[in-house]
GUVEXMI-392799 format. One line per 4 residues: their letters; for each residue x, y, z of N, C-alpha, C. Coordinates in Angstrom, 2 decimals. Example, Ala and Ser with C-alpha at 12.3 -4.5 7.8 and 13.67 -1.06 7.14 Angstrom:
2
AS) 13.19,-5.69,7.80,12.30,-4.50,7.80,13.20,-3.30,7.80; 12.85,-2.25,7.08,13.67,-1.06,7.14,12.90,0.03,7.87 .
//
This chain:
101
MSYY) 4.47,-10.98,14.41,4.55,-10.36,13.09,3.17,-9.83,12.70; 3.12,-8.63,12.18,1.86,-8.00,11.79,1.26,-8.62,10.54; -0.06,-8.63,10.52,-0.83,-9.07,9.36,-1.88,-8.03,9.05; -2.27,-7.99,7.79,-3.30,-7.07,7.35,-4.59,-7.84,7.04 .
VYML) -5.70,-7.21,7.36,-7.01,-7.68,6.94,-7.47,-6.67,5.90; -7.84,-7.16,4.71,-8.21,-6.24,3.64,-9.59,-6.57,3.09; -10.26,-5.54,2.61,-11.58,-5.67,2.00,-11.49,-5.15,0.57; -11.85,-6.00,-0.38,-11.79,-5.65,-1.80,-13.19,-5.53,-2.39 .
RCDN) -13.35,-4.57,-3.27,-14.58,-4.46,-4.07,-14.36,-5.27,-5.34; -15.28,-6.18,-5.64,-15.15,-7.03,-6.83,-16.06,-6.52,-7.94; -15.84,-7.05,-9.15,-16.57,-6.54,-10.32,-18.07,-6.83,-10.30; -18.53,-7.69,-9.39,-19.97,-7.92,-9.24,-20.53,-7.10,-8.07 .
NSIY) -19.74,-6.15,-7.56,-20.05,-5.25,-6.45,-20.05,-5.95,-5.09; -19.56,-7.18,-5.04,-19.44,-7.87,-3.76,-18.18,-7.38,-3.05; -18.05,-7.79,-1.79,-16.89,-7.41,-1.00,-16.19,-8.68,-0.54; -14.95,-8.81,-0.93,-14.12,-9.95,-0.56,-13.21,-9.52,0.59 .
TGIA) -13.08,-10.38,1.59,-12.21,-10.08,2.74,-11.14,-11.15,2.86; -9.90,-10.73,3.07,-8.79,-11.66,3.21,-7.74,-11.12,4.16; -6.69,-11.94,4.38,-5.58,-11.52,5.21,-4.27,-11.76,4.46; -3.25,-10.99,4.81,-1.94,-11.15,4.17,-0.88,-10.40,4.98 .
KDFQ) 0.36,-10.83,4.82,1.48,-10.09,5.41,1.71,-8.81,4.62; 1.54,-8.89,3.31,1.73,-7.75,2.41,0.46,-7.65,1.55; -0.46,-6.78,1.95,-1.75,-6.72,1.27,-1.64,-6.24,-0.17; -0.65,-5.41,-0.49,-0.52,-4.92,-1.86,-0.06,-6.03,-2.81 .
KRYE) 0.88,-6.85,-2.37,1.30,-7.99,-3.19,0.16,-8.98,-3.36; -0.59,-9.19,-2.28,-1.72,-10.12,-2.35,-2.78,-9.58,-3.31; -3.03,-8.28,-3.28,-3.99,-7.66,-4.18,-3.56,-7.88,-5.64; -2.27,-7.71,-5.92,-1.76,-7.95,-7.27,-2.01,-9.40,-7.70 .
KHIN) -1.85,-10.33,-6.76,-2.12,-11.73,-7.08,-3.60,-11.93,-7.41; -4.45,-11.30,-6.64,-5.89,-11.38,-6.92,-6.18,-10.82,-8.32; -5.61,-9.69,-8.64,-5.81,-9.05,-9.94,-5.34,-9.97,-11.08; -4.22,-10.65,-10.85,-3.64,-11.52,-11.89,-4.25,-12.91,-11.92 .
GEGA) -5.31,-13.14,-11.14,-5.97,-14.44,-11.15,-5.24,-15.51,-10.36; -4.29,-15.10,-9.51,-3.51,-16.06,-8.72,-3.98,-16.09,-7.26; -5.04,-15.38,-6.96,-5.53,-15.32,-5.58,-6.53,-16.41,-5.30; -7.51,-16.10,-4.53,-8.55,-17.04,-4.13,-9.46,-17.39,-5.31 .
KYTK) -10.14,-18.53,-5.18,-11.10,-18.96,-6.21,-12.13,-17.86,-6.49; -12.61,-17.26,-5.41,-13.66,-16.24,-5.55,-13.20,-15.09,-6.43; -11.98,-14.61,-6.21,-11.50,-13.46,-6.98,-11.02,-13.85,-8.38; -10.95,-15.13,-8.66,-10.70,-15.55,-10.04,-11.97,-15.39,-10.85 .
IYRP) -13.11,-15.61,-10.19,-14.42,-15.48,-10.86,-14.88,-14.03,-10.86; -14.82,-13.39,-9.69,-15.27,-12.00,-9.53,-14.03,-11.15,-9.25; -13.47,-10.60,-10.30,-12.20,-9.87,-10.21,-12.31,-8.63,-9.32; -11.32,-8.43,-8.48,-11.31,-7.22,-7.65,-11.04,-5.99,-8.51 .
IKIE) -11.73,-4.92,-8.16,-11.53,-3.68,-8.91,-10.88,-2.58,-8.05; -10.94,-2.75,-6.72,-10.25,-1.78,-5.86,-10.17,-2.29,-4.44; -9.19,-1.77,-3.72,-9.06,-2.03,-2.29,-9.95,-1.01,-1.57; -10.87,-1.51,-0.77,-11.77,-0.60,-0.05,-11.20,-0.18,1.31 .
RVFL) -10.76,-1.15,2.10,-10.23,-0.86,3.43,-9.14,-1.86,3.77; -8.22,-1.40,4.61,-7.15,-2.26,5.12,-6.99,-1.97,6.60; -6.85,-3.05,7.38,-6.68,-2.93,8.82,-5.43,-3.71,9.23; -4.76,-3.23,10.24,-3.54,-3.86,10.73,-3.85,-4.62,12.03 .
SDDR) -3.35,-5.85,12.08,-3.54,-6.70,13.24,-2.16,-7.15,13.76; -2.08,-7.49,15.01,-0.79,-7.84,15.62,-0.20,-9.15,15.12; -1.05,-10.13,14.78,-0.54,-11.44,14.39,-1.54,-12.17,13.48; -1.12,-13.31,12.95,-1.94,-14.06,12.01,-3.23,-14.56,12.65 .
SSAS) -3.13,-15.04,13.86,-4.30,-15.56,14.56,-5.37,-14.48,14.73; -4.96,-13.32,15.17,-5.90,-12.21,15.34,-6.48,-11.78,14.00; -5.65,-11.70,12.98,-6.12,-11.32,11.65,-7.16,-12.32,11.14; -6.92,-13.60,11.36,-7.87,-14.64,10.93,-9.20,-14.50,11.64 .
RVEK) -9.16,-14.17,12.92,-10.41,-13.98,13.68,-11.17,-12.76,13.19; -10.45,-11.70,12.87,-11.09,-10.49,12.33,-11.68,-10.79,10.95; -10.93,-11.49,10.12,-11.42,-11.87,8.79,-12.73,-12.64,8.89; -12.79,-13.63,9.76,-14.02,-14.42,9.94,-15.16,-13.56,10.45 .
FIQK) -14.85,-12.64,11.37,-15.87,-11.73,11.90,-16.51,-10.94,10.76; -15.68,-10.40,9.88,-16.19,-9.59,8.76,-16.94,-10.48,7.77; -16.40,-11.65,7.46,-17.02,-12.53,6.47,-18.43,-12.97,6.88; -18.68,-13.03,8.16,-20.01,-13.43,8.65,-21.05,-12.32,8.54 .
KNKI) -20.61,-11.12,8.28,-21.52,-9.98,8.19,-22.19,-9.94,6.81; -23.38,-9.36,6.78,-24.08,-9.22,5.49,-23.53,-8.03,4.72; -23.96,-7.90,3.49,-23.44,-6.86,2.59,-23.67,-5.46,3.16; -24.82,-5.23,3.74,-25.14,-3.91,4.30,-24.16,-3.56,5.41 .
EKEL) -23.88,-4.52,6.28,-22.93,-4.26,7.37,-21.52,-4.03,6.84; -21.12,-4.81,5.84,-19.79,-4.62,5.25,-19.67,-3.25,4.62; -20.71,-2.81,3.93,-20.70,-1.47,3.32,-20.59,-0.39,4.40; -21.27,-0.60,5.51,-21.19,0.36,6.61,-19.78,0.41,7.18 .
YIKE) -19.15,-0.75,7.32,-17.77,-0.79,7.83,-16.79,-0.13,6.87; -17.08,-0.19,5.59,-16.22,0.49,4.61,-16.37,2.01,4.76; -17.62,2.45,4.93,-17.86,3.89,5.08,-17.40,4.42,6.43; -17.58,3.62,7.47,-17.27,4.02,8.84,-16.35,2.99,9.50 .
PSLL) -15.09,2.97,9.12,-14.19,1.93,9.65,-14.06,1.95,11.18; -14.29,3.09,11.79,-14.21,3.16,13.25,-15.26,2.27,13.91; -16.40,2.08,13.25,-17.44,1.18,13.77,-16.95,-0.27,13.78; -16.26,-0.66,12.73,-15.71,-2.01,12.68,-14.67,-2.19,13.78 .
IENI) -13.78,-1.23,13.92,-12.74,-1.30,14.93,-13.37,-1.45,16.33; -14.39,-0.66,16.58,-15.09,-0.70,17.87,-15.81,-2.04,18.07; -16.50,-2.53,17.03,-17.24,-3.78,17.14,-16.32,-4.99,17.30; -15.18,-4.96,16.65,-14.21,-6.06,16.77,-13.70,-6.11,18.21 .
LKSI) -13.35,-4.97,18.75,-12.84,-4.92,20.13,-13.90,-5.42,21.11; -15.14,-4.97,20.94,-16.23,-5.37,21.84,-16.58,-6.86,21.67; -16.62,-7.34,20.43,-17.11,-8.69,20.16,-16.07,-9.78,20.39; -14.84,-9.56,19.91,-13.84,-10.63,20.02,-12.58,-10.19,20.76 .
GIKI) -12.57,-8.96,21.25,-11.48,-8.49,22.10,-10.16,-8.27,21.40; -10.19,-8.02,20.10,-8.96,-7.80,19.34,-8.87,-6.34,18.92; -7.70,-5.78,19.12,-7.46,-4.39,18.73,-6.87,-4.37,17.32; -7.51,-3.63,16.43,-6.99,-3.43,15.08,-6.94,-1.93,14.81 .
TEKN) -6.14,-1.55,13.84,-6.09,-0.15,13.44,-6.27,-0.06,11.93; -6.84,1.04,11.50,-7.02,1.25,10.07,-5.68,1.61,9.45; -5.42,1.07,8.29,-4.18,1.33,7.55,-4.50,2.21,6.36; -3.83,3.33,6.25,-3.96,4.17,5.06,-3.04,3.62,3.98 .
F) -3.52,3.60,2.77,-2.71,3.06,1.68,-2.73,3.97,0.49 .
//
């Protein structure tokens, strides 16, 4: 079953990364304060990027890969998603695709 890895811009200009089967429903939960602790404090203001992964395990590995990156790298991945796709494949051997929303 496919999972999405999503990157959200929060009201403090930080970038939150998560996974979900349905990223739009999950985003609504974040907006309504029903998501993660982080997004209850720093409300998301927009979806920056969404990537499609083959399964939950792969999505979790991609999520951790992104979360370990610093803000500058995350901003670069938002601007140039092909770099993230390439780095994920090279670093952890997982193929992801960008999802238009």
